[in-house]
ZADO-1210 file (C-alpha; in nm, 4 decimals, padded with zeros to 6 digits):
<atoms>
<atom x="00.7178" y="-01.3011" z="02.4207" code="MET" pos="1"/>
<atom x="00.4093" y="-01.1043" z="02.3157" code="GLU" pos="2"/>
<atom x="00.2225" y="-01.2302" z="02.0119" code="LYS" pos="3"/>
<atom x="00.1273" y="-00.9965" z="01.7295" code="LEU" pos="4"/>
<atom x="-00.1310" y="-01.0854" z="01.4678" code="GLY" pos="5"/>
<atom x="-00.0777" y="-00.9921" z="01.1048" code="LEU" pos="6"/>
<atom x="-00.3315" y="-00.9869" z="00.8238" code="ILE" pos="7"/>
<atom x="-00.0891" y="-01.0289" z="00.5344" code="ALA" pos="8"/>
<atom x="-00.1769" y="-00.9031" z="00.1885" code="GLY" pos="9"/>
<atom x="00.0339" y="-00.9151" z="-00.1259" code="ASN" pos="10"/>
<atom x="00.3870" y="-00.8068" z="-00.2179" code="ARG" pos="11"/>
<atom x="00.6782" y="-00.7161" z="00.0097" code="ARG" pos="12"/>
<atom x="00.5089" y="-00.5001" z="00.2736" code="PHE" pos="13"/>
<atom x="00.3890" y="-00.7908" z="00.4973" code="PRO" pos="14"/>
<atom x="00.7311" y="-00.9556" z="00.4729" code="ILE" pos="15"/>
<atom x="00.9158" y="-00.6433" z="00.5831" code="ILE" pos="16"/>
<atom x="00.6631" y="-00.5710" z="00.8579" code="PHE" pos="17"/>
<atom x="00.7010" y="-00.9260" z="00.9957" code="SER" pos="18"/>
<atom x="01.0788" y="-00.9011" z="00.9996" code="GLN" pos="19"/>
<atom x="01.0696" y="-00.5643" z="01.1764" code="ALA" pos="20"/>
<atom x="00.8157" y="-00.6830" z="01.4360" code="ALA" pos="21"/>
<atom x="01.0319" y="-00.9864" z="01.5170" code="LYS" pos="22"/>
<atom x="01.3362" y="-00.7622" z="01.5610" code="LYS" pos="23"/>
<atom x="01.1297" y="-00.5676" z="01.8141" code="ASN" pos="24"/>
<atom x="01.0629" y="-00.8814" z="02.0179" code="GLY" pos="25"/>
<atom x="00.7210" y="-00.9931" z="01.8906" code="TYR" pos="26"/>
<atom x="00.6115" y="-01.3441" z="01.7933" code="PHE" pos="27"/>
<atom x="00.4304" y="-01.2863" z="01.4638" code="VAL" pos="28"/>
<atom x="00.1246" y="-01.4946" z="01.3756" code="VAL" pos="29"/>
<atom x="00.0193" y="-01.4204" z="01.0192" code="ALA" pos="30"/>
<atom x="-00.3072" y="-01.4909" z="00.8434" code="VAL" pos="31"/>
<atom x="-00.2056" y="-01.5207" z="00.4785" code="ALA" pos="32"/>
<atom x="-00.4471" y="-01.4963" z="00.1877" code="ILE" pos="33"/>
<atom x="-00.4173" y="-01.7678" z="-00.0758" code="LYS" pos="34"/>
<atom x="-00.3509" y="-01.6316" z="-00.4271" code="LYS" pos="35"/>
<atom x="-00.2297" y="-01.2991" z="-00.2831" code="ASP" pos="36"/>
<atom x="00.0218" y="-01.3346" z="00.0005" code="THR" pos="37"/>
<atom x="00.3785" y="-01.4158" z="-00.1058" code="ALA" pos="38"/>
<atom x="00.5170" y="-01.7555" z="-00.0019" code="LEU" pos="39"/>
<atom x="00.8071" y="-01.5701" z="00.1617" code="ALA" pos="40"/>
<atom x="00.5751" y="-01.4938" z="00.4545" code="ILE" pos="41"/>
<atom x="00.6487" y="-01.8486" z="00.5752" code="LYS" pos="42"/>
<atom x="01.0062" y="-01.7470" z="00.6578" code="LYS" pos="43"/>
<atom x="00.9274" y="-01.3920" z="00.7690" code="ALA" pos="44"/>
<atom x="00.6552" y="-01.4734" z="01.0256" code="ALA" pos="45"/>
<atom x="00.6815" y="-01.7174" z="01.3166" code="ASP" pos="46"/>
<atom x="00.3540" y="-01.8928" z="01.2383" code="LYS" pos="47"/>
<atom x="00.1306" y="-01.8751" z="00.9323" code="VAL" pos="48"/>
<atom x="-00.2311" y="-01.9744" z="00.8660" code="TYR" pos="49"/>
<atom x="-00.3311" y="-01.9870" z="00.4992" code="TRP" pos="50"/>
<atom x="-00.6926" y="-01.8935" z="00.4270" code="LEU" pos="51"/>
<atom x="-00.9027" y="-01.8544" z="00.1185" code="ASN" pos="52"/>
<atom x="-01.0574" y="-01.5112" z="00.0880" code="LEU" pos="53"/>
<atom x="-01.4013" y="-01.6587" z="00.1558" code="ASN" pos="54"/>
<atom x="-01.2820" y="-01.7985" z="00.4918" code="GLU" pos="55"/>
<atom x="-01.3041" y="-01.4500" z="00.6396" code="PHE" pos="56"/>
<atom x="-01.4680" y="-01.5559" z="00.9669" code="SER" pos="57"/>
<atom x="-01.1882" y="-01.8020" z="01.0541" code="ARG" pos="58"/>
<atom x="-00.9465" y="-01.5124" z="01.0995" code="MET" pos="59"/>
<atom x="-01.1185" y="-01.4010" z="01.4203" code="PHE" pos="60"/>
<atom x="-01.1169" y="-01.7550" z="01.5578" code="GLU" pos="61"/>
<atom x="-00.7472" y="-01.8000" z="01.4792" code="ILE" pos="62"/>
<atom x="-00.6390" y="-01.4825" z="01.6533" code="PHE" pos="63"/>
<atom x="-00.8550" y="-01.5576" z="01.9584" code="LYS" pos="64"/>
<atom x="-00.7184" y="-01.9114" z="01.9871" code="ASN" pos="65"/>
<atom x="-00.3644" y="-01.7758" z="01.9624" code="GLU" pos="66"/>
<atom x="-00.4327" y="-01.5334" z="02.2484" code="GLY" pos="67"/>
<atom x="-00.3618" y="-01.2300" z="02.0314" code="ILE" pos="68"/>
<atom x="-00.4799" y="-00.8796" z="02.1153" code="VAL" pos="69"/>
<atom x="-00.2780" y="-00.6568" z="01.8804" code="LYS" pos="70"/>
<atom x="-00.3195" y="-00.6974" z="01.5046" code="ILE" pos="71"/>
<atom x="-00.1663" y="-00.5202" z="01.2050" code="ALA" pos="72"/>
<atom x="-00.2802" y="-00.5130" z="00.8436" code="MET" pos="73"/>
<atom x="-00.0048" y="-00.4930" z="00.5811" code="ALA" pos="74"/>
<atom x="-00.0300" y="-00.5335" z="00.2054" code="GLY" pos="75"/>
<atom x="-00.3280" y="-00.5253" z="-00.0248" code="GLN" pos="76"/>
<atom x="-00.5704" y="-00.7818" z="-00.1556" code="ILE" pos="77"/>
<atom x="-00.5820" y="-00.7780" z="-00.5359" code="SER" pos="78"/>
<atom x="-00.8641" y="-00.5335" z="-00.6145" code="PRO" pos="79"/>
<atom x="-01.0188" y="-00.7480" z="-00.8874" code="TYR" pos="80"/>
<atom x="-01.1122" y="-01.0039" z="-00.6201" code="ARG" pos="81"/>
<atom x="-01.3861" y="-00.7750" z="-00.4851" code="ILE" pos="82"/>
<atom x="-01.5869" y="-00.8784" z="-00.7940" code="PHE" pos="83"/>
<atom x="-01.4922" y="-01.2465" z="-00.7794" code="SER" pos="84"/>
<atom x="-01.7192" y="-01.5468" z="-00.7247" code="LYS" pos="85"/>
<atom x="-01.5524" y="-01.6268" z="-00.3904" code="GLU" pos="86"/>
<atom x="-01.6696" y="-01.2881" z="-00.2595" code="ILE" pos="87"/>
<atom x="-02.0119" y="-01.2894" z="-00.4213" code="ASN" pos="88"/>
<atom x="-02.0994" y="-01.6327" z="-00.2831" code="THR" pos="89"/>
<atom x="-01.9754" y="-01.5770" z="00.0734" code="ASN" pos="90"/>
<atom x="-02.2589" y="-01.4827" z="00.3093" code="LYS" pos="91"/>
<atom x="-02.0462" y="-01.3221" z="00.5814" code="GLU" pos="92"/>
<atom x="-01.8441" y="-01.1055" z="00.3445" code="ILE" pos="93"/>
<atom x="-02.1631" y="-01.0007" z="00.1708" code="GLN" pos="94"/>
<atom x="-02.3024" y="-00.8945" z="00.5093" code="GLU" pos="95"/>
<atom x="-01.9946" y="-00.6760" z="00.5653" code="VAL" pos="96"/>
<atom x="-02.0290" y="-00.5196" z="00.2196" code="LEU" pos="97"/>
<atom x="-02.4030" y="-00.4704" z="00.2654" code="ALA" pos="98"/>
<atom x="-02.3413" y="-00.2692" z="00.5830" code="ASP" pos="99"/>
<atom x="-02.1218" y="-00.0102" z="00.4105" code="ILE" pos="100"/>
<atom x="-02.2271" y="00.2763" z="00.1891" code="GLN" pos="101"/>
<atom x="-01.9847" y="00.2100" z="-00.0969" code="ASP" pos="102"/>
<atom x="-01.6966" y="-00.0133" z="-00.2042" code="LYS" pos="103"/>
<atom x="-01.4105" y="00.2350" z="-00.1778" code="ARG" pos="104"/>
<atom x="-01.0928" y="00.0951" z="-00.0195" code="ALA" pos="105"/>
<atom x="-01.1098" y="00.3169" z="00.2882" code="ASP" pos="106"/>
<atom x="-01.4741" y="00.2249" z="00.3482" code="THR" pos="107"/>
<atom x="-01.4038" y="-00.1490" z="00.3259" code="ILE" pos="108"/>
<atom x="-01.0939" y="-00.1380" z="00.5451" code="PHE" pos="109"/>
<atom x="-01.2725" y="00.0778" z="00.8019" code="SER" pos="110"/>
<atom x="-01.5518" y="-00.1786" z="00.8226" code="ALA" pos="111"/>
<atom x="-01.3006" y="-00.4597" z="00.8761" code="ILE" pos="112"/>
<atom x="-01.1195" y="-00.2523" z="01.1396" code="ALA" pos="113"/>
<atom x="-01.4477" y="-00.1944" z="01.3204" code="GLN" pos="114"/>
<atom x="-01.5273" y="-00.5661" z="01.3198" code="ARG" pos="115"/>
<atom x="-01.1858" y="-00.6401" z="01.4685" code="LEU" pos="116"/>
<atom x="-01.2417" y="-00.3762" z="01.7336" code="ASN" pos="117"/>
<atom x="-01.5868" y="-00.5152" z="01.8165" code="ASN" pos="118"/>
<atom x="-01.4293" y="-00.8580" z="01.8594" code="ALA" pos="119"/>
<atom x="-01.1875" y="-00.7206" z="02.1201" code="GLY" pos="120"/>
<atom x="-00.8768" y="-00.6780" z="01.9040" code="PHE" pos="121"/>
<atom x="-00.6563" y="-00.3692" z="01.8850" code="GLN" pos="122"/>
<atom x="-00.5565" y="-00.2709" z="01.5310" code="LEU" pos="123"/>
<atom x="-00.2156" y="-00.1010" z="01.5324" code="ILE" pos="124"/>
<atom x="-00.0484" y="00.1179" z="01.2690" code="SER" pos="125"/>
<atom x="00.0981" y="-00.0713" z="00.9760" code="SER" pos="126"/>
<atom x="00.3997" y="00.1623" z="00.9845" code="THR" pos="127"/>
<atom x="00.4900" y="00.0666" z="01.3421" code="LYS" pos="128"/>
<atom x="00.8544" y="-00.0514" z="01.3515" code="PHE" pos="129"/>
<atom x="00.9052" y="00.0979" z="01.0026" code="LEU" pos="130"/>
<atom x="00.9333" y="00.4709" z="01.0738" code="GLU" pos="131"/>
<atom x="01.2795" y="00.4870" z="00.9110" code="GLU" pos="132"/>
<atom x="01.1151" y="00.3876" z="00.5815" code="MET" pos="133"/>
<atom x="00.9059" y="00.7077" z="00.5743" code="LEU" pos="134"/>
<atom x="01.1366" y="00.9533" z="00.3909" code="PRO" pos="135"/>
<atom x="01.1476" y="01.3151" z="00.5012" code="GLU" pos="136"/>
<atom x="01.1408" y="01.6130" z="00.2630" code="LYS" pos="137"/>
<atom x="01.4084" y="01.6301" z="-00.0039" code="GLY" pos="138"/>
<atom x="01.5525" y="01.4611" z="-00.3109" code="ALA" pos="139"/>
<atom x="01.6167" y="01.0910" z="-00.2498" code="LEU" pos="140"/>
<atom x="01.8036" y="01.0228" z="-00.5749" code="THR" pos="141"/>
<atom x="02.1261" y="01.1871" z="-00.6900" code="LYS" pos="142"/>
<atom x="01.9259" y="01.3884" z="-00.9403" code="ARG" pos="143"/>
<atom x="01.6623" y="01.6242" z="-00.8084" code="GLY" pos="144"/>
<atom x="01.3616" y="01.7350" z="-01.0152" code="PRO" pos="145"/>
<atom x="01.4150" y="01.9876" z="-01.2947" code="THR" pos="146"/>
<atom x="01.2294" y="02.3200" z="-01.2927" code="SER" pos="147"/>
<atom x="00.9730" y="02.1738" z="-01.5339" code="SER" pos="148"/>
<atom x="00.9276" y="01.8660" z="-01.3168" code="GLU" pos="149"/>
<atom x="00.8871" y="02.0861" z="-01.0084" code="LYS" pos="150"/>
<atom x="00.6037" y="02.2697" z="-01.1822" code="GLU" pos="151"/>
<atom x="00.4341" y="01.9397" z="-01.2644" code="ASP" pos="152"/>
<atom x="00.4828" y="01.8225" z="-00.9039" code="ILE" pos="153"/>
<atom x="00.3149" y="02.1366" z="-00.7698" code="GLY" pos="154"/>
<atom x="00.0342" y="02.1010" z="-01.0226" code="PHE" pos="155"/>
<atom x="-00.0131" y="01.7295" z="-00.9583" code="GLY" pos="156"/>
<atom x="00.0168" y="01.7363" z="-00.5787" code="PHE" pos="157"/>
<atom x="-00.2991" y="01.9422" z="-00.5234" code="ALA" pos="158"/>
<atom x="-00.4939" y="01.7271" z="-00.7695" code="LEU" pos="159"/>
<atom x="-00.3651" y="01.4044" z="-00.6162" code="ALA" pos="160"/>
<atom x="-00.4727" y="01.5262" z="-00.2723" code="LYS" pos="161"/>
<atom x="-00.8218" y="01.6023" z="-00.4038" code="ALA" pos="162"/>
<atom x="-00.8502" y="01.2563" z="-00.5634" code="VAL" pos="163"/>
<atom x="-00.7188" y="01.0941" z="-00.2438" code="ALA" pos="164"/>
<atom x="-00.9714" y="01.2865" z="-00.0345" code="ASP" pos="165"/>
<atom x="-01.2460" y="01.1287" z="-00.2449" code="LEU" pos="166"/>
<atom x="-01.0789" y="00.7877" z="-00.1824" code="ASP" pos="167"/>
<atom x="-01.0555" y="00.7176" z="-00.5540" code="ILE" pos="168"/>
<atom x="-00.6799" y="00.6661" z="-00.5557" code="GLY" pos="169"/>
<atom x="-00.3595" y="00.8147" z="-00.4193" code="GLN" pos="170"/>
<atom x="-00.1518" y="00.8837" z="-00.7285" code="ALA" pos="171"/>
<atom x="-00.1724" y="01.0898" z="-01.0455" code="ILE" pos="172"/>
<atom x="00.0412" y="01.1111" z="-01.3604" code="ALA" pos="173"/>
<atom x="00.0948" y="01.4481" z="-01.5286" code="VAL" pos="174"/>
<atom x="00.2925" y="01.5819" z="-01.8228" code="LYS" pos="175"/>
<atom x="00.3497" y="01.9522" z="-01.8823" code="LYS" pos="176"/>
<atom x="00.0552" y="02.0359" z="-01.6518" code="LYS" pos="177"/>
<atom x="-00.1807" y="01.7970" z="-01.8290" code="ALA" pos="178"/>
<atom x="-00.3438" y="01.5119" z="-01.6361" code="VAL" pos="179"/>
<atom x="-00.2396" y="01.1890" z="-01.8064" code="VAL" pos="180"/>
<atom x="-00.3900" y="00.9294" z="-01.5709" code="ALA" pos="181"/>
<atom x="-00.5482" y="00.8990" z="-01.2268" code="VAL" pos="182"/>
<atom x="-00.5130" y="00.5960" z="-01.0006" code="GLU" pos="183"/>
<atom x="-00.8234" y="00.3951" z="-00.9131" code="ALA" pos="184"/>
<atom x="-00.8606" y="00.0292" z="-00.8140" code="LEU" pos="185"/>
<atom x="-00.5717" y="-00.0878" z="-01.0303" code="GLU" pos="186"/>
<atom x="-00.2975" y="00.0471" z="-00.8010" code="GLY" pos="187"/>
<atom x="00.0025" y="00.2745" z="-00.8566" code="THR" pos="188"/>
<atom x="00.2169" y="00.0424" z="-01.0685" code="ASP" pos="189"/>
<atom x="-00.0684" y="-00.0138" z="-01.3146" code="ASN" pos="190"/>
<atom x="-00.1409" y="00.3591" z="-01.3203" code="LEU" pos="191"/>
<atom x="00.2236" y="00.4156" z="-01.4191" code="ILE" pos="192"/>
<atom x="00.2017" y="00.1566" z="-01.6968" code="ARG" pos="193"/>
<atom x="-00.1187" y="00.3146" z="-01.8282" code="ARG" pos="194"/>
<atom x="00.0370" y="00.6622" z="-01.8236" code="ALA" pos="195"/>
<atom x="00.3346" y="00.5315" z="-02.0195" code="GLY" pos="196"/>
<atom x="00.1077" y="00.4007" z="-02.2954" code="LYS" pos="197"/>
<atom x="-00.0711" y="00.7360" z="-02.3191" code="ILE" pos="198"/>
<atom x="00.2194" y="00.9828" z="-02.3021" code="ALA" pos="199"/>
<atom x="00.5577" y="00.8157" z="-02.2977" code="ARG" pos="200"/>
<atom x="00.8444" y="01.0328" z="-02.1733" code="GLY" pos="201"/>
<atom x="00.8651" y="01.3398" z="-01.9468" code="GLU" pos="202"/>
<atom x="00.5896" y="01.2054" z="-01.7198" code="ILE" pos="203"/>
<atom x="00.5783" y="01.3036" z="-01.3540" code="VAL" pos="204"/>
<atom x="00.3977" y="01.0771" z="-01.1075" code="VAL" pos="205"/>
<atom x="00.2814" y="01.2164" z="-00.7725" code="VAL" pos="206"/>
<atom x="00.1764" y="00.9826" z="-00.4906" code="LYS" pos="207"/>
<atom x="00.0200" y="01.1188" z="-00.1697" code="VAL" pos="208"/>
<atom x="-00.1561" y="01.0122" z="00.1470" code="SER" pos="209"/>
<atom x="-00.5242" y="01.0727" z="00.2042" code="LYS" pos="210"/>
<atom x="-00.6023" y="01.3920" z="00.4003" code="PRO" pos="211"/>
<atom x="-00.7669" y="01.1712" z="00.6629" code="LYS" pos="212"/>
<atom x="-00.5321" y="00.8742" z="00.6231" code="GLN" pos="213"/>
<atom x="-00.5745" y="00.6011" z="00.8832" code="ASP" pos="214"/>
<atom x="-00.2211" y="00.4683" z="00.9480" code="PRO" pos="215"/>
<atom x="-00.3662" y="00.1317" z="01.0554" code="ARG" pos="216"/>
<atom x="-00.4291" y="00.0384" z="00.6920" code="PHE" pos="217"/>
<atom x="-00.3939" y="00.1469" z="00.3307" code="ASP" pos="218"/>
<atom x="-00.0692" y="00.3411" z="00.3800" code="VAL" pos="219"/>
<atom x="00.0830" y="00.4611" z="00.0488" code="PRO" pos="220"/>
<atom x="00.3742" y="00.2335" z="-00.0438" code="VAL" pos="221"/>
<atom x="00.6399" y="00.2397" z="-00.3150" code="ILE" pos="222"/>
<atom x="00.9325" y="00.0069" z="-00.3757" code="GLY" pos="223"/>
<atom x="01.1523" y="-00.1697" z="-00.6282" code="PHE" pos="224"/>
<atom x="00.8588" y="-00.2777" z="-00.8486" code="ASN" pos="225"/>
<atom x="00.7452" y="00.0843" z="-00.8616" code="THR" pos="226"/>
<atom x="01.0832" y="00.1963" z="-00.9950" code="VAL" pos="227"/>
<atom x="01.0812" y="-00.0812" z="-01.2569" code="LYS" pos="228"/>
<atom x="00.7364" y="00.0373" z="-01.3675" code="ALA" pos="229"/>
<atom x="00.8662" y="00.3970" z="-01.3915" code="LEU" pos="230"/>
<atom x="01.1474" y="00.2853" z="-01.6205" code="ILE" pos="231"/>
<atom x="00.9216" y="00.0869" z="-01.8553" code="LYS" pos="232"/>
<atom x="00.6699" y="00.3723" z="-01.8764" code="ALA" pos="233"/>
<atom x="00.9256" y="00.6443" z="-01.9446" code="GLY" pos="234"/>
<atom x="00.8519" y="00.8361" z="-01.6239" code="VAL" pos="235"/>
<atom x="01.1219" y="01.0945" z="-01.5475" code="SER" pos="236"/>
<atom x="01.0224" y="01.1889" z="-01.1907" code="CYS" pos="237"/>
<atom x="00.8325" y="01.0412" z="-00.8959" code="LEU" pos="238"/>
<atom x="00.7212" y="01.2631" z="-00.6077" code="ALA" pos="239"/>
<atom x="00.5939" y="01.1110" z="-00.2843" code="ILE" pos="240"/>
<atom x="00.4482" y="01.2773" z="00.0231" code="GLU" pos="241"/>
<atom x="00.7210" y="01.3254" z="00.2835" code="ALA" pos="242"/>
<atom x="00.6825" y="01.1442" z="00.6147" code="GLY" pos="243"/>
<atom x="00.3693" y="00.9598" z="00.5024" code="LYS" pos="244"/>
<atom x="00.4777" y="00.7272" z="00.2215" code="THR" pos="245"/>
<atom x="00.6411" y="00.3951" z="00.2997" code="LEU" pos="246"/>
<atom x="00.9463" y="00.3380" z="00.0778" code="PHE" pos="247"/>
<atom x="01.0504" y="-00.0282" z="00.0994" code="ILE" pos="248"/>
<atom x="01.3686" y="-00.1757" z="-00.0478" code="ASP" pos="249"/>
<atom x="01.4868" y="00.1829" z="-00.0619" code="GLN" pos="250"/>
<atom x="01.8585" y="00.1260" z="-00.1220" code="GLU" pos="251"/>
<atom x="01.8138" y="-00.1025" z="-00.4235" code="ALA" pos="252"/>
<atom x="01.5302" y="00.1132" z="-00.5592" code="SER" pos="253"/>
<atom x="01.7333" y="00.4356" z="-00.5468" code="LEU" pos="254"/>
<atom x="02.0366" y="00.2666" z="-00.6977" code="ARG" pos="255"/>
<atom x="01.8258" y="00.1566" z="-00.9955" code="LEU" pos="256"/>
<atom x="01.6599" y="00.4985" z="-01.0268" code="ALA" pos="257"/>
<atom x="02.0004" y="00.6695" z="-01.0255" code="ASP" pos="258"/>
<atom x="02.1246" y="00.4329" z="-01.2937" code="LYS" pos="259"/>
<atom x="01.8300" y="00.5240" z="-01.5169" code="LYS" pos="260"/>
<atom x="01.8375" y="00.8996" z="-01.4398" code="GLY" pos="261"/>
<atom x="01.4979" y="00.9051" z="-01.2675" code="ILE" pos="262"/>
<atom x="01.4396" y="01.1646" z="-00.9952" code="ALA" pos="263"/>
<atom x="01.2592" y="01.0554" z="-00.6786" code="ILE" pos="264"/>
<atom x="01.1736" y="01.3279" z="-00.4293" code="VAL" pos="265"/>
<atom x="00.9757" y="01.3527" z="-00.1057" code="ALA" pos="266"/>
<atom x="00.7666" y="01.6704" z="-00.0892" code="VAL" pos="267"/>
</atoms>
C-alpha cells in the first residue's frame, strides 16, 4: 500500500481528505499541528505525528523516514500564529520568511511547497479524491437567489476576483451594491461575522478562487460552520465559484440553509 503524507491544518478539511485518501487505497501519514489540527485526525489518518509549529524542520525528517514521496496540504494554520512568539523565535521559520517578498498566504505556501520540492517530495492537489465536493454551476439550495441578490452577486464577483488576485482574501460581503467587508487574514467565517455587525440582513457573500489558484494548497473551502456563520450574521445569500470551491459536509449544510431560507449558489 502506497503511503501518502499529509500536512494537516485546522477544521474538517484534513479529516475528510484523510478519509477519502484511505478509500482510494493510500496509507495516510499525517503531520498534525498542535493547537490547530483537530483531534479527530487520529481516527481519520493511519498514523499521526504531532508537532509544535516551531518544529517545522522535523516534518521533512518524518516524511523521509516514512518513505513518503507524495504529500498533500489540507486545512489552514490559524493566521494569528504568524505573529506569535513560536514563529518569531524559530530560526528556520524565520529563514523561510526572510526569503520571501511578503507575508501573503500564497507567498508563504509557495515557499513551503518549493522547500518540499527541493527535498524530493511531490506536492499533490488538496482536492484530489474530493472532486465530487466541487459543485458545478447552479443553485445548491431549494431557494435560488432573488433578482436583487443576483445583482449583488454580479457586483461582488468581479470585486472578489480582484481582491483574490492581490492575494488579500477570497471573499467579499456586499449589500445593495455596497461593499460591506473584505476578507483578509481572519478567514471567511470571521468576515461573515464582521459583515453581520456592520449591515445585518440582506447581505450577499461571494467567495471565489484566485485567478492563479494553485490547487496544491489554499483552496477555497466552505462547510457547516460557514452556514452557521451566515445565519448568525443575517446573510441571505452565499455565492461560490463553481468547480473551484470545496463544499464539505454539503448535505447537512444545505439542509440547514434550506431550513433558514438562505440561498447558496455556485456561479
